[in-house]
C-alpha positions as MATLAB code, in Angstrom:
seq = 'MKHASPVNLCLSSVTAFLLALPVCAASAEQPNFVVIMADDVSPEMYGCYGSKEAKTPNLDRLAQQGVMFNTAWACALCLPARAEIMTGCYATRTGVWSNGFAIPREDGSPELFKYFPSFARLLKEAGYATAIAGKWHLSSAEPPDSPAVGFDQYSLWVGEKELSALPDQKRADVAMENDETPSRYWQPSIVQNGKIYPSKPDEFGPTINADFLCGFMERSVQSGKPFLAYFPTAAPHGARNGMPTTPLYGKPGDNGSDDRQENARRFRALNDYLDVLVGRLEQKTRELGVYDNTVFIFTADNGTAVVAKSRGTERGCRVPMIAWGGPVKQRGPTDEITDFSDILSTLVDFAGAKLPLGANVDGKSLKPFLTGATDMHREYILSCIGTTRLARTRTYLLEAVDAILGAPRGRFYYCGDSRDGRGYQRVDNDPKHATARKQFGAILAEHPGLTADHPYFHTRKGAKWLAAYTDPQAVEKHLHNHKDYQFYDETLPPQEQSPTK';
ca = [
     -37.520  -15.744  -17.599;
     -38.036  -12.496  -15.656;
     -34.891  -10.876  -14.307;
     -34.822   -8.715  -11.190;
     -33.672   -5.167  -11.768;
     -30.429   -4.200   -9.982;
     -32.225   -1.069   -8.862;
     -34.946   -3.009   -7.082;
     -32.302   -4.983   -5.260;
     -30.843   -1.823   -3.726;
     -33.614    0.778   -3.496;
     -37.320    0.354   -3.962;
     -37.546    3.602   -5.898;
     -35.978    6.973   -6.480;
     -38.464    8.333   -3.957;
     -37.052    6.044   -1.297;
     -33.583    7.416   -2.005;
     -34.770   10.965   -1.469;
     -36.405   10.104    1.840;
     -33.054   10.132    3.608;
     -32.801   10.084    7.341;
     -31.870   13.386    8.997;
     -28.295   14.299    8.212;
     -25.767   14.513   11.017;
     -24.208   17.909   11.583;
     -20.434   18.167   11.508;
     -18.878   17.552   14.903;
     -15.429   17.662   16.441;
     -15.503   13.894   16.792;
     -15.837   13.241   13.072;
     -12.491   12.017   11.713;
     -11.002   13.085    8.418;
     -10.461   10.513    5.661;
      -7.724   10.047    3.079;
      -8.528    7.164    0.713;
      -5.763    6.329   -1.780;
      -6.275    3.842   -4.608;
      -3.390    2.767   -6.853;
      -4.123    1.627  -10.410;
      -3.348   -1.893  -11.685;
      -0.961   -3.189   -9.033;
      -0.885   -6.435   -7.029;
       0.226   -6.781   -3.380;
       3.597   -8.343   -4.196;
       4.787   -4.983   -5.556;
       5.192   -3.692   -1.983;
       7.854   -4.414    0.594;
       5.302   -5.056    3.339;
       3.782   -7.806    1.160;
       7.118   -9.494    0.597;
       8.835   -7.686   -2.289;
      12.629   -7.513   -1.986;
      12.924   -4.986   -4.829;
      10.278   -2.452   -3.818;
      11.283    0.896   -2.366;
       8.084    1.587   -0.453;
       9.294    2.684    3.012;
       6.218    4.737    3.864;
       3.676    2.001    3.217;
       5.967   -0.612    4.794;
       6.126    1.498    7.958;
       2.415    2.272    7.967;
       1.516   -1.390    7.443;
       3.236   -2.140   10.754;
       1.811    0.886   12.560;
      -1.727    0.205   11.370;
      -3.530   -2.772    9.823;
      -2.391   -4.625    6.689;
      -4.869   -7.113    5.207;
      -3.249  -10.191    3.699;
      -6.483  -10.894    1.854;
      -8.421   -7.943    0.452;
     -10.495   -8.154   -2.717;
     -11.606   -5.604   -5.276;
     -12.777   -6.449   -8.799;
     -10.367   -7.540  -11.509;
     -11.027   -4.471  -13.669;
     -11.071   -0.737  -13.179;
     -14.673    0.354  -13.696;
     -16.490   -2.256  -11.557;
     -13.913   -1.826   -8.784;
     -14.523    1.933   -8.704;
     -18.275    1.428   -8.683;
     -18.044   -1.030   -5.789;
     -15.745    1.016   -3.579;
     -17.923    4.114   -3.906;
     -21.334    2.423   -3.493;
     -20.560   -0.460   -1.127;
     -22.480   -2.757   -3.486;
     -21.402   -5.724   -5.593;
     -22.102   -5.921   -9.319;
     -24.927   -8.332   -8.487;
     -26.760   -5.233   -7.180;
     -25.466   -2.383   -9.326;
     -25.201   -4.196  -12.662;
     -21.680   -2.782  -13.201;
     -19.914   -6.029  -14.126;
     -16.965   -5.017  -16.295;
     -15.359   -2.266  -18.337;
     -17.890   -1.531  -21.062;
     -20.538   -3.703  -19.409;
     -22.974   -1.945  -17.098;
     -26.615   -2.982  -17.245;
     -28.774    0.145  -17.642;
     -31.383    1.125  -15.064;
     -35.051    0.358  -15.638;
     -35.508    3.753  -17.284;
     -32.682    2.931  -19.714;
     -30.236    5.409  -18.196;
     -26.653    4.562  -17.188;
     -26.977    6.497  -13.922;
     -25.404    4.805  -10.920;
     -25.247    7.278   -8.050;
     -28.867    8.354   -8.462;
     -29.802    4.890   -7.243;
     -26.761    3.854   -5.206;
     -25.512    6.687   -2.952;
     -21.749    7.249   -3.053;
     -19.575    7.586    0.038;
     -18.771   11.140   -1.115;
     -22.407   12.195   -1.116;
     -23.140   10.544    2.231;
     -20.180   12.263    3.885;
     -20.979   15.612    2.276;
     -24.504   15.369    3.681;
     -22.917   14.657    7.070;
     -20.988   17.932    7.003;
     -17.769   16.941    5.217;
     -15.793   18.821    2.607;
     -15.132   16.351   -0.227;
     -12.600   16.189   -3.048;
     -11.331   13.676   -5.590;
      -8.051   13.779   -7.520;
      -6.550   11.328  -10.008;
      -8.588    9.093  -12.312;
     -12.377    8.807  -12.522;
     -13.014    6.004  -15.081;
     -16.696    5.556  -14.298;
     -17.846    6.622  -17.735;
     -21.053    4.587  -17.547;
     -22.152    6.601  -14.496;
     -22.702   10.277  -13.772;
     -19.655   12.587  -14.125;
     -17.626   13.394  -10.994;
     -18.993   16.939  -10.769;
     -22.601   15.753  -10.677;
     -24.468   16.619   -7.451;
     -25.494   12.953   -7.284;
     -21.829   11.962   -6.836;
     -21.068   14.373   -4.017;
     -17.618   15.882   -4.611;
     -17.131   19.586   -3.888;
     -13.852   19.749   -5.821;
     -11.961   17.615   -8.306;
      -8.677   17.368  -10.192;
      -8.797   14.534  -12.738;
      -6.874   13.171  -15.676;
      -9.227   13.161  -18.658;
      -9.320   11.656  -22.131;
     -10.315   13.130  -25.467;
     -14.039   12.579  -24.872;
     -14.018   14.696  -21.726;
     -11.746   17.304  -23.296;
     -13.992   17.700  -26.315;
     -16.919   18.525  -24.031;
     -15.110   21.553  -22.603;
     -15.629   24.986  -24.203;
     -13.179   25.814  -27.042;
     -10.962   22.854  -26.204;
      -8.657   21.697  -29.008;
      -6.746   18.435  -29.255;
      -3.518   20.375  -29.737;
      -3.946   22.144  -26.416;
      -2.808   19.127  -24.393;
       0.221   16.869  -24.453;
      -0.399   13.530  -26.168;
       1.248   10.205  -25.438;
       2.449    8.575  -28.653;
       0.157   11.013  -30.522;
      -2.782    8.880  -29.396;
      -4.168    9.772  -25.978;
      -3.932   12.741  -23.630;
      -1.003   12.338  -21.268;
      -1.623   11.191  -17.698;
       1.969   11.657  -16.496;
       4.375   14.257  -17.929;
       2.581   17.489  -18.905;
      -0.707   15.771  -18.114;
      -4.203   16.403  -19.373;
      -5.935   17.415  -16.127;
      -9.175   19.260  -15.500;
      -9.636   20.955  -12.138;
     -13.146   22.055  -11.204;
     -14.188   22.442  -14.838;
     -11.056   24.156  -16.120;
      -8.028   22.715  -17.898;
      -4.941   22.806  -15.701;
      -2.148   24.614  -17.615;
       0.445   21.888  -17.159;
       4.065   22.384  -18.211;
       6.412   19.802  -19.794;
       8.233   19.213  -16.502;
       5.060   18.744  -14.430;
       3.981   15.256  -13.397;
       0.322   14.220  -13.154;
       0.290   12.276   -9.854;
       2.269   15.069   -8.181;
      -0.164   17.735   -9.385;
      -3.092   15.754   -7.991;
      -1.402   15.055   -4.646;
      -0.638   18.769   -4.293;
      -4.272   19.556   -5.138;
      -5.442   17.339   -2.267;
      -2.912   18.882    0.120;
      -4.335   22.303   -0.671;
      -7.860   21.004   -0.257;
      -7.052   19.517    3.155;
      -5.484   22.773    4.304;
      -8.505   24.829    3.250;
     -10.859   22.360    4.921;
      -8.983   22.515    8.220;
      -8.928   26.313    8.072;
     -12.703   26.333    7.547;
     -13.255   23.974   10.479;
     -14.830   21.195    8.391;
     -13.861   17.519    8.431;
     -12.686   16.319    5.019;
     -12.729   13.368    2.647;
      -9.734   13.368    0.272;
     -10.151   10.601   -2.330;
      -7.035    9.881   -4.427;
      -7.756    7.228   -7.086;
      -4.423    7.870   -8.767;
      -3.653    6.965  -12.376;
      -0.319    5.491  -11.254;
       1.285    3.078  -11.856;
      -1.078    2.051  -14.700;
       0.515    1.809  -18.128;
       3.983    2.881  -17.036;
       5.663    0.135  -19.028;
       5.581    0.374  -22.785;
       4.697    3.645  -24.446;
       3.819    5.599  -21.317;
       5.943    8.271  -19.624;
       8.066    7.235  -16.688;
       8.460    8.844  -13.258;
      10.501   11.569  -11.541;
      12.424    8.772   -9.828;
      13.320    7.121  -13.108;
      13.678    9.139  -16.283;
      13.076   12.714  -17.324;
      10.222   14.917  -18.541;
       8.851   13.833  -21.900;
      10.354   10.340  -21.687;
       7.756    8.158  -23.401;
       8.784    4.627  -22.541;
      10.725    1.813  -24.109;
      10.204   -1.397  -26.071;
      12.573   -3.326  -23.809;
      10.752   -5.736  -21.465;
      13.163   -5.425  -18.541;
      13.317   -1.665  -18.938;
       9.519   -1.477  -18.854;
       9.412   -3.546  -15.674;
      11.843   -1.108  -14.039;
       9.689    1.827  -15.109;
       6.563    0.242  -13.664;
       8.236   -0.485  -10.349;
       9.753    2.994  -10.190;
       6.379    4.649  -10.680;
       4.851    2.476   -7.983;
       7.729    3.431   -5.674;
       7.038    7.104   -6.418;
       3.437    6.623   -5.411;
       4.800    5.643   -1.987;
       6.502    9.044   -1.861;
       3.141   10.731   -2.488;
       1.515    8.657    0.254;
       4.174   10.010    2.611;
       3.497   13.545    1.407;
      -0.232   13.287    2.175;
       0.468   11.786    5.589;
       2.973   14.540    6.394;
       0.478   17.215    5.359;
      -2.033   16.002    7.964;
       0.735   16.169   10.585;
       1.609   19.723    9.582;
      -2.073   20.641    9.840;
      -2.288   19.067   13.290;
      -5.044   16.610   12.288;
      -3.134   13.338   11.873;
      -4.495   11.930   15.131;
      -8.027   12.494   13.836;
      -7.483   11.189   10.285;
      -8.135    7.679    8.992;
      -6.030    6.606    5.988;
      -6.850    3.722    3.666;
      -4.508    2.594    0.884;
      -5.502    0.020   -1.731;
      -5.549   -0.676   -5.513;
      -8.374   -1.152   -7.997;
      -7.234   -4.549   -9.320;
      -4.194   -6.763   -9.797;
      -1.242   -5.947  -12.029;
      -1.996   -5.798  -15.757;
      -1.236   -8.847  -17.941;
      -0.374  -11.162  -15.024;
      -3.528  -10.570  -12.932;
      -5.894   -7.896  -14.213;
      -9.207   -9.016  -15.819;
      -8.852  -12.669  -14.753;
     -11.628  -14.480  -12.916;
      -9.129  -15.841  -10.412;
      -8.090  -14.688   -6.955;
      -4.977  -12.984   -8.338;
      -7.170  -10.792  -10.505;
      -9.081   -9.265   -7.616;
      -6.575   -9.535   -4.733;
      -5.218   -6.095   -3.865;
      -3.165   -4.431   -1.123;
      -5.204   -2.903    1.693;
      -3.622   -0.921    4.521;
      -5.389    1.280    7.092;
      -3.704    3.544    9.631;
      -3.849    6.825   11.508;
      -6.091    8.360   14.145;
      -8.223    5.739   15.906;
      -6.821    2.744   13.977;
      -5.282    0.173   16.317;
      -1.824   -1.167   15.558;
      -2.252   -4.759   14.388;
       0.250   -5.112   11.548;
      -0.483   -7.956    9.089;
      -3.826   -9.691    9.622;
      -5.531  -12.714    8.094;
      -8.977  -11.194    8.553;
     -10.656  -10.739    5.156;
     -12.223   -7.666    3.585;
     -13.356   -6.391    0.187;
     -14.201   -3.093   -1.495;
     -17.842   -3.211   -0.442;
     -16.690   -2.541    3.148;
     -15.205    0.909    2.449;
     -18.451    2.892    2.244;
     -19.840    1.324    5.427;
     -16.546    1.999    7.208;
     -16.469    5.698    6.294;
     -20.131    6.166    7.130;
     -19.672    4.427   10.494;
     -16.616    6.474   11.501;
     -18.342    9.706   10.397;
     -21.592    8.998   12.199;
     -23.403    9.453    8.887;
     -26.549    7.630    7.741;
     -27.644    5.612    4.743;
     -30.804    6.851    3.006;
     -34.001    5.112    4.007;
     -34.397    1.926    1.960;
     -30.776    1.757    0.817;
     -28.935   -1.540    1.165;
     -25.221   -2.230    0.871;
     -23.201   -5.435    0.715;
     -20.335   -4.214    2.874;
     -19.744   -4.325    6.597;
     -18.047   -1.562    8.564;
     -14.415   -2.199    9.421;
     -14.542    0.333   12.251;
     -14.962   -2.251   15.074;
     -12.018   -4.267   13.764;
      -9.788   -1.287   12.985;
     -10.333    0.290   16.388;
      -9.860   -2.966   18.296;
     -13.453   -3.289   19.480;
     -13.524   -6.759   17.897;
     -10.954   -9.214   16.563;
     -13.228  -10.611   13.845;
     -14.610   -8.881   10.769;
     -16.706  -10.915    8.313;
     -17.223  -14.536    7.274;
     -16.798  -14.235    3.489;
     -15.881  -11.816    0.712;
     -17.047  -11.697   -2.908;
     -15.839  -10.424   -6.253;
     -17.457  -10.146   -9.683;
     -15.770   -9.624  -13.036;
     -17.368  -10.043  -16.436;
     -20.022  -12.617  -15.584;
     -17.673  -14.477  -13.244;
     -18.123  -14.644   -9.475;
     -15.577  -15.550   -6.798;
     -16.005  -16.033   -3.059;
     -13.613  -16.611   -0.168;
     -13.584  -17.333    3.536;
     -10.485  -17.314    5.716;
      -9.620  -20.866    4.649;
     -11.526  -21.674    1.425;
     -11.647  -20.222   -2.086;
     -14.203  -20.643   -4.866;
     -13.152  -19.009   -8.139;
     -13.965  -18.944  -11.873;
     -17.711  -19.543  -11.391;
     -19.286  -18.638  -14.717;
     -22.178  -20.508  -16.352;
     -21.875  -18.392  -19.498;
     -18.256  -19.530  -19.924;
     -19.138  -23.171  -19.268;
     -17.930  -23.243  -15.654;
     -21.113  -23.161  -13.535;
     -19.439  -24.712  -10.471;
     -16.025  -23.081  -10.760;
     -13.037  -24.450   -8.830;
     -13.008  -25.042   -5.072;
      -9.891  -25.002   -2.868;
      -8.848  -25.446    0.720;
      -6.288  -22.689    1.303;
      -5.461  -23.112    4.985;
      -3.306  -20.162    6.041;
      -1.955  -19.511    2.534;
      -2.955  -16.263    0.831;
      -1.096  -16.166   -2.481;
      -2.054  -19.403   -4.252;
       0.816  -21.501   -2.971;
      -0.284  -24.759   -1.372;
      -3.978  -24.498   -2.261;
      -5.600  -27.954   -2.319;
      -8.287  -28.753   -4.903;
     -11.262  -30.173   -2.958;
     -14.294  -29.861   -5.275;
     -15.525  -33.392   -4.649;
     -13.723  -34.246   -1.423;
     -16.373  -35.398    1.114;
     -14.278  -33.979    3.969;
     -14.959  -30.509    2.573;
     -18.574  -31.059    1.487;
     -20.041  -28.892    4.239;
     -17.844  -25.955    3.282;
     -18.699  -26.427   -0.406;
     -22.396  -26.316    0.446;
     -21.879  -23.071    2.344;
     -20.340  -21.504   -0.744;
     -23.378  -22.561   -2.739;
     -25.486  -20.566   -0.291;
     -23.184  -17.539   -0.662;
     -23.564  -17.523   -4.440;
     -27.327  -17.986   -4.140;
     -27.388  -14.808   -2.064;
     -25.528  -12.973   -4.854;
     -26.951  -14.437   -8.092;
     -25.026  -14.271  -11.327;
     -26.068  -13.788  -14.941;
     -27.084  -16.234  -17.653;
     -26.846  -15.894  -21.421;
     -30.591  -15.264  -21.730;
     -30.405  -12.011  -19.749;
     -32.214   -9.257  -21.719;
     -29.066   -7.107  -21.812;
     -27.328   -9.653  -24.017;
     -30.118   -9.282  -26.572;
     -29.296   -5.610  -27.044;
     -26.805   -4.584  -29.705;
     -24.218   -3.421  -27.207;
     -24.706   -6.420  -24.932;
     -24.465   -8.929  -27.773;
     -21.229   -7.348  -28.978;
     -19.704   -7.491  -25.511;
     -20.783  -11.111  -25.007;
     -19.313  -12.194  -28.356;
     -15.893  -10.830  -27.373;
     -16.164  -12.225  -23.847;
     -16.926  -15.761  -25.046;
     -14.162  -15.870  -27.648;
     -12.252  -19.118  -26.841;
      -8.908  -17.350  -26.444;
     -10.436  -14.759  -24.129;
     -12.137  -17.510  -22.104;
      -8.866  -19.387  -21.658;
      -7.159  -16.270  -20.333;
     -10.062  -15.226  -18.127;
     -10.542  -18.545  -16.327;
      -6.862  -19.163  -15.574;
      -3.886  -17.466  -13.982;
      -0.914  -16.197  -15.942;
       1.586  -19.007  -16.532;
       4.049  -17.464  -14.067;
       1.505  -17.754  -11.246;
      -0.115  -21.130  -11.774;
       0.602  -22.470   -8.291;
      -2.410  -24.784   -8.007;
      -4.667  -27.076  -10.041;
      -6.709  -24.953  -12.485;
      -8.251  -27.666  -14.631;
     -11.955  -27.563  -15.436;
     -14.103  -30.671  -15.995;
     -14.339  -31.672  -19.689;
     -17.986  -30.618  -19.909;
     -16.998  -27.150  -18.662;
     -14.334  -26.415  -21.267;
     -16.538  -24.808  -23.938;
     -18.406  -21.557  -23.283;
     -22.181  -21.618  -23.483;
     -23.372  -19.101  -26.047;
];
């Protein structure tokens, strides 16, 4: 069986990528962008999404002043989510399916942005100053300082691999969490524009990176250039057991606890502190006099670890998504649907930028909906994780579709107006919903999945990944929700219980 290359699905060739349309010059009408992405946190961690315990006043306020999506999808793991948001393409195009699982290009390279232009590069070519701060975690792609990626400046938490590549860098030069990994919080391991940031014991990683972006925005305004400030923060990832806590809860050097309730408090406190940083970035644009010409987007890369992350269910990929500022119309909560593939198209549309000739994306610009030009956005959204695909409309959900794991048809639900799993009706074989089920078949046909005979799984690395992925215990976890969130029927037909090797 011959498999189509992900590259051919997006660009006909590298030459086509280089034949970009003329780049727009910077203009006074081009808005600034601040894109903030939290790490490993589900919507219910925020007051605007229903939490009674959250202390997130900034995002709660901004959700009412702007647009808050009740249903927004990313991917259920870090790396594919970051690839999708930056390229506007699903894994069915890029081949970036999971952490540790990215199908190489035809030439055998792991390059991503050479073939799929990033929103940073497109905006830079349209006259923007661009910067990223926080967490990269796209190790299978080009590094963040590559010209193919498009960032002028960066401030990023890095691990030992990245540190070892720097001149004369020693392991002892950076603070280590539990003597295992470079710290991302107190006295963090951060590299700014190729140089190690000399962090002190009482300095906090997310704060350093937020301050870096504030300085970047100020310099951009002074130079007269519109800016893109991308803040894929490391918080609140890993703030439970064994990871430092936050300035709102604990003290410098505090490396976590083994108590379950204590860890939950730490995680929530760090997420609450992220809300403080959101407020700081918003306030900076007001001080600079550019708030009315700045579009903010807040989201997360995937659902909360353990109870959502990595699962091929809606909870795995459902994330908060709030947009506000500048031209964004006040709508408050909305049941319109969106996913990460829409972000690139939205930024490009607002900026008046152009896609390279021959480039295709899966997303649709949110600009008409955000500005009030239309009250509808798109008919369906999609998510991919591992080899699993999910799709959703406003009222139906198809999840856990994975032929390799023995679930080729997945599970089909009528959701009505519900968005969090409560009240979903299982309607796989209900004739009243047959038309809708057929429509979902067409959606998946448009975004084909993988089978076990794909050439990648015959490579050493691919075979190793597939063996772990199809382990029965891993399959059981992946195809079902955490026991605390099993609100609907998750059974699979008997013939779909065993993974297909």
